[in-house]
VMD Tcl script that builds the backbone (N, CA, C; Angstrom):
set m [mol new atoms 231]
animate dup $m
set s [atomselect $m all]
$s set {name element resname resid chain x y z} {
  {N N MET 1 A -27.715 -16.887 -27.198}
  {CA C MET 1 A -27.445 -16.383 -28.446}
  {C C MET 1 A -28.102 -16.929 -29.593}
  {N N THR 2 A -28.407 -16.264 -30.409}
  {CA C THR 2 A -29.057 -16.958 -31.656}
  {C C THR 2 A -28.095 -17.737 -32.698}
  {N N ALA 3 A -28.699 -18.424 -33.552}
  {CA C ALA 3 A -27.841 -19.117 -34.285}
  {C C ALA 3 A -26.963 -18.569 -35.264}
  {N N GLU 4 A -27.619 -17.228 -35.801}
  {CA C GLU 4 A -26.968 -16.244 -36.674}
  {C C GLU 4 A -25.655 -15.708 -35.843}
  {N N GLU 5 A -25.840 -15.195 -34.492}
  {CA C GLU 5 A -24.878 -14.701 -33.710}
  {C C GLU 5 A -23.631 -15.866 -33.508}
  {N N LEU 6 A -23.970 -16.805 -33.267}
  {CA C LEU 6 A -23.088 -17.984 -33.050}
  {C C LEU 6 A -22.363 -17.958 -34.247}
  {N N GLU 7 A -23.016 -18.226 -35.361}
  {CA C GLU 7 A -22.245 -18.374 -36.646}
  {C C GLU 7 A -21.441 -17.327 -37.085}
  {N N ALA 8 A -21.770 -16.039 -36.894}
  {CA C ALA 8 A -21.147 -14.686 -37.129}
  {C C ALA 8 A -19.809 -14.946 -36.174}
  {N N ALA 9 A -19.937 -15.384 -35.014}
  {CA C ALA 9 A -18.662 -15.234 -34.235}
  {C C ALA 9 A -17.857 -16.646 -34.415}
  {N N ASP 10 A -18.162 -17.352 -35.026}
  {CA C ASP 10 A -17.601 -18.539 -35.414}
  {C C ASP 10 A -17.461 -19.282 -34.181}
  {N N TRP 11 A -18.686 -19.678 -33.450}
  {CA C TRP 11 A -18.642 -20.323 -32.334}
  {C C TRP 11 A -19.654 -21.591 -32.458}
  {N N GLU 12 A -19.312 -22.738 -31.739}
  {CA C GLU 12 A -20.392 -23.792 -31.591}
  {C C GLU 12 A -21.230 -23.848 -30.552}
  {N N PRO 13 A -22.432 -24.202 -30.869}
  {CA C PRO 13 A -23.202 -23.981 -29.658}
  {C C PRO 13 A -22.995 -25.203 -28.531}
  {N N PHE 14 A -23.180 -24.627 -27.100}
  {CA C PHE 14 A -22.673 -25.440 -26.303}
  {C C PHE 14 A -23.969 -26.105 -25.699}
  {N N GLN 15 A -23.634 -27.404 -25.914}
  {CA C GLN 15 A -24.672 -28.533 -25.737}
  {C C GLN 15 A -25.017 -28.854 -24.165}
  {N N LEU 16 A -24.278 -28.838 -23.394}
  {CA C LEU 16 A -24.391 -29.268 -22.007}
  {C C LEU 16 A -25.166 -28.378 -20.919}
  {N N LYS 17 A -25.608 -28.988 -20.130}
  {CA C LYS 17 A -26.202 -28.077 -18.955}
  {C C LYS 17 A -25.161 -27.855 -17.844}
  {N N LEU 18 A -24.887 -26.622 -17.740}
  {CA C LEU 18 A -24.063 -26.477 -16.484}
  {C C LEU 18 A -24.800 -26.175 -15.261}
  {N N LEU 19 A -23.816 -26.567 -14.162}
  {CA C LEU 19 A -24.162 -25.883 -12.672}
  {C C LEU 19 A -23.751 -24.713 -12.454}
  {N N LYS 20 A -24.342 -23.967 -11.758}
  {CA C LYS 20 A -24.006 -22.494 -11.504}
  {C C LYS 20 A -22.525 -22.425 -10.985}
  {N N ALA 21 A -22.283 -23.506 -10.302}
  {CA C ALA 21 A -20.845 -23.433 -9.467}
  {C C ALA 21 A -19.773 -23.560 -10.697}
  {N N ASP 22 A -20.143 -24.260 -11.845}
  {CA C ASP 22 A -19.182 -24.549 -12.914}
  {C C ASP 22 A -18.946 -23.667 -13.857}
  {N N VAL 23 A -19.884 -22.512 -13.870}
  {CA C VAL 23 A -19.804 -21.769 -14.788}
  {C C VAL 23 A -18.626 -20.777 -14.972}
  {N N GLN 24 A -17.891 -20.341 -13.799}
  {CA C GLN 24 A -16.770 -19.830 -13.748}
  {C C GLN 24 A -15.468 -20.595 -14.621}
  {N N GLU 25 A -15.681 -21.827 -14.183}
  {CA C GLU 25 A -14.592 -22.650 -14.514}
  {C C GLU 25 A -14.615 -22.703 -16.035}
  {N N TYR 26 A -16.016 -22.872 -16.582}
  {CA C TYR 26 A -15.981 -22.940 -18.135}
  {C C TYR 26 A -15.605 -21.653 -18.670}
  {N N ILE 27 A -15.870 -20.543 -17.964}
  {CA C ILE 27 A -15.228 -19.153 -18.628}
  {C C ILE 27 A -13.789 -18.936 -18.658}
  {N N ASP 28 A -13.372 -19.417 -17.585}
  {CA C ASP 28 A -11.881 -19.149 -17.092}
  {C C ASP 28 A -11.088 -20.330 -18.571}
  {N N ALA 29 A -11.705 -21.211 -18.973}
  {CA C ALA 29 A -11.169 -22.284 -19.961}
  {C C ALA 29 A -11.383 -21.511 -21.198}
  {N N ASP 30 A -12.211 -20.604 -21.600}
  {CA C ASP 30 A -12.474 -20.207 -22.980}
  {C C ASP 30 A -11.304 -19.348 -23.478}
  {N N GLU 31 A -11.001 -20.029 -24.537}
  {CA C GLU 31 A -9.843 -19.329 -25.434}
  {C C GLU 31 A -9.909 -17.849 -25.436}
  {N N ASN 32 A -11.115 -17.323 -25.641}
  {CA C ASN 32 A -11.332 -15.943 -26.118}
  {C C ASN 32 A -11.391 -15.045 -24.795}
  {N N VAL 33 A -11.834 -15.801 -23.788}
  {CA C VAL 33 A -11.597 -14.914 -22.395}
  {C C VAL 33 A -9.942 -15.095 -22.196}
  {N N ILE 34 A -9.203 -16.082 -22.165}
  {CA C ILE 34 A -7.936 -16.103 -22.196}
  {C C ILE 34 A -7.225 -14.977 -22.897}
  {N N GLU 35 A -7.498 -14.972 -23.918}
  {CA C GLU 35 A -7.114 -13.873 -24.990}
  {C C GLU 35 A -7.151 -12.599 -24.392}
  {N N SER 36 A -8.213 -12.180 -24.011}
  {CA C SER 36 A -8.915 -10.958 -23.716}
  {C C SER 36 A -8.105 -10.796 -22.436}
  {N N LYS 37 A -8.023 -11.578 -21.669}
  {CA C LYS 37 A -7.159 -11.537 -20.152}
  {C C LYS 37 A -5.777 -10.963 -20.313}
  {N N LYS 38 A -5.065 -11.726 -21.579}
  {CA C LYS 38 A -3.756 -11.449 -21.831}
  {C C LYS 38 A -3.614 -10.221 -22.440}
  {N N LEU 39 A -4.487 -9.645 -23.162}
  {CA C LEU 39 A -4.363 -8.359 -23.935}
  {C C LEU 39 A -4.623 -7.118 -22.821}
  {N N LEU 40 A -5.488 -7.480 -21.963}
  {CA C LEU 40 A -5.680 -6.584 -20.897}
  {C C LEU 40 A -4.278 -6.502 -19.759}
  {N N ALA 41 A -3.739 -7.600 -19.641}
  {CA C ALA 41 A -2.620 -7.560 -18.993}
  {C C ALA 41 A -1.647 -6.692 -19.357}
  {N N LEU 42 A -1.681 -7.002 -20.708}
  {CA C LEU 42 A -0.579 -6.082 -21.673}
  {C C LEU 42 A -0.748 -4.686 -21.465}
  {N N GLN 43 A -1.842 -4.262 -21.713}
  {CA C GLN 43 A -2.273 -2.895 -21.734}
  {C C GLN 43 A -2.221 -2.143 -20.347}
  {N N GLU 44 A -2.400 -3.167 -19.324}
  {CA C GLU 44 A -2.308 -2.596 -17.645}
  {C C GLU 44 A -0.676 -2.208 -17.586}
  {N N GLU 45 A 0.253 -3.134 -18.121}
  {CA C GLU 45 A 1.734 -3.265 -17.867}
  {C C GLU 45 A 2.271 -1.795 -18.653}
  {N N LYS 46 A 1.616 -1.463 -19.792}
  {CA C LYS 46 A 1.960 -0.266 -20.745}
  {C C LYS 46 A 1.474 0.872 -19.988}
  {N N VAL 47 A 0.439 0.861 -19.466}
  {CA C VAL 47 A 0.015 1.907 -18.495}
  {C C VAL 47 A 0.741 2.219 -17.282}
  {N N ASP 48 A 1.128 1.207 -16.610}
  {CA C ASP 48 A 2.083 1.273 -15.549}
  {C C ASP 48 A 3.384 1.742 -15.896}
  {N N TYR 49 A 4.014 1.479 -16.854}
  {CA C TYR 49 A 5.117 1.860 -17.355}
  {C C TYR 49 A 5.277 3.377 -17.779}
  {N N LEU 50 A 4.248 3.640 -18.509}
  {CA C LEU 50 A 3.907 5.131 -19.000}
  {C C LEU 50 A 3.747 6.122 -17.798}
  {N N GLU 51 A 2.904 5.565 -16.635}
  {CA C GLU 51 A 2.888 6.139 -15.527}
  {C C GLU 51 A 4.154 6.461 -14.937}
  {N N ALA 52 A 5.204 5.353 -14.761}
  {CA C ALA 52 A 6.321 5.621 -14.234}
  {C C ALA 52 A 7.125 6.571 -14.948}
  {N N VAL 53 A 7.415 6.507 -16.419}
  {CA C VAL 53 A 7.992 7.340 -17.277}
  {C C VAL 53 A 7.820 8.825 -16.904}
  {N N VAL 54 A 6.151 9.259 -16.854}
  {CA C VAL 54 A 5.597 10.530 -16.649}
  {C C VAL 54 A 6.237 11.148 -15.171}
  {N N LYS 55 A 6.306 10.154 -14.354}
  {CA C LYS 55 A 6.578 10.676 -13.056}
  {C C LYS 55 A 7.995 10.771 -12.786}
  {N N GLY 56 A 9.067 9.836 -13.421}
  {CA C GLY 56 A 10.152 10.386 -13.607}
  {C C GLY 56 A 10.720 11.448 -14.313}
  {N N LEU 57 A 9.773 11.901 -15.363}
  {CA C LEU 57 A 10.125 13.371 -16.066}
  {C C LEU 57 A 9.628 14.334 -15.198}
  {N N SER 58 A 8.349 14.138 -14.263}
  {CA C SER 58 A 8.044 15.294 -13.583}
  {C C SER 58 A 9.229 15.684 -12.470}
  {N N THR 59 A 9.955 14.550 -12.106}
  {CA C THR 59 A 10.938 14.794 -10.778}
  {C C THR 59 A 12.056 15.194 -11.263}
  {N N ARG 60 A 12.463 15.208 -12.784}
  {CA C ARG 60 A 13.916 15.584 -13.282}
  {C C ARG 60 A 14.029 16.822 -13.178}
  {N N GLY 61 A 12.765 17.826 -13.100}
  {CA C GLY 61 A 13.430 19.078 -12.946}
  {C C GLY 61 A 13.870 19.468 -11.467}
  {N N TYR 62 A 13.179 18.824 -10.642}
  {CA C TYR 62 A 13.681 19.002 -9.112}
  {C C TYR 62 A 15.003 18.399 -9.089}
  {N N LEU 63 A 15.472 17.354 -9.756}
  {CA C LEU 63 A 16.863 16.512 -9.861}
  {C C LEU 63 A 17.869 17.599 -10.147}
  {N N ILE 64 A 17.545 18.299 -11.321}
  {CA C ILE 64 A 18.450 19.362 -12.203}
  {C C ILE 64 A 18.787 20.709 -11.376}
  {N N LYS 65 A 17.575 20.841 -10.521}
  {CA C LYS 65 A 17.669 22.340 -9.817}
  {C C LYS 65 A 18.773 21.920 -8.500}
  {N N ASN 66 A 18.481 20.656 -8.029}
  {CA C ASN 66 A 19.232 20.328 -6.739}
  {C C ASN 66 A 20.865 20.137 -7.124}
  {N N ALA 67 A 20.978 19.602 -8.665}
  {CA C ALA 67 A 22.371 19.420 -8.990}
  {C C ALA 67 A 23.041 20.778 -9.008}
  {N N ILE 68 A 22.163 21.673 -9.685}
  {CA C ILE 68 A 22.940 23.169 -9.965}
  {C C ILE 68 A 23.162 23.906 -8.520}
  {N N ASP 69 A 22.103 23.609 -7.628}
  {CA C ASP 69 A 22.315 24.118 -6.427}
  {C C ASP 69 A 23.547 23.628 -5.506}
  {N N TRP 70 A 23.810 22.215 -5.533}
  {CA C TRP 70 A 24.961 21.658 -5.003}
  {C C TRP 70 A 26.073 22.153 -5.816}
  {N N LYS 71 A 26.063 22.279 -7.011}
  {CA C LYS 71 A 27.418 22.647 -7.630}
  {C C LYS 71 A 27.741 23.983 -7.415}
  {N N ARG 72 A 26.616 25.135 -7.127}
  {CA C ARG 72 A 26.890 26.330 -6.606}
  {C C ARG 72 A 27.364 26.425 -5.095}
  {N N PHE 73 A 26.725 25.537 -4.436}
  {CA C PHE 73 A 27.240 25.464 -3.127}
  {C C PHE 73 A 28.713 24.820 -2.830}
  {N N THR 74 A 29.075 23.826 -3.405}
  {CA C THR 74 A 30.481 23.580 -3.545}
  {C C THR 74 A 31.539 24.430 -4.458}
  {N N GLU 75 A 30.950 25.369 -4.991}
  {CA C GLU 75 A 31.907 26.196 -5.690}
  {C C GLU 75 A 31.984 27.599 -4.767}
  {N N GLY 76 A 31.271 27.528 -4.052}
  {CA C GLY 76 A 31.193 28.945 -2.922}
  {C C GLY 76 A 30.156 29.971 -3.517}
  {N N HIS 77 A 29.553 29.979 -4.625}
  {CA C HIS 77 A 28.394 30.855 -5.113}
  {C C HIS 77 A 27.141 31.070 -4.131}
}
mol reanalyze $m
mol bondsrecalc $m
mol representation Tube
mol addrep $m
């Protein structure tokens, strides 16, 4: 990154030479990456919850129909 890009992002230049094997370790320790992973996990939880709600709503019609049919059956209609 250029000096202007680093300054705009409020990042300090990294002065060390890294081995290829150590790059992932430094990435995983980066605060911005950690925060992004937290936000991603939160959004994935929201998606899972909303999918469960939609599934519950779509099956509710069948449950109501079955309850009505059972009531009719027990009353002899």
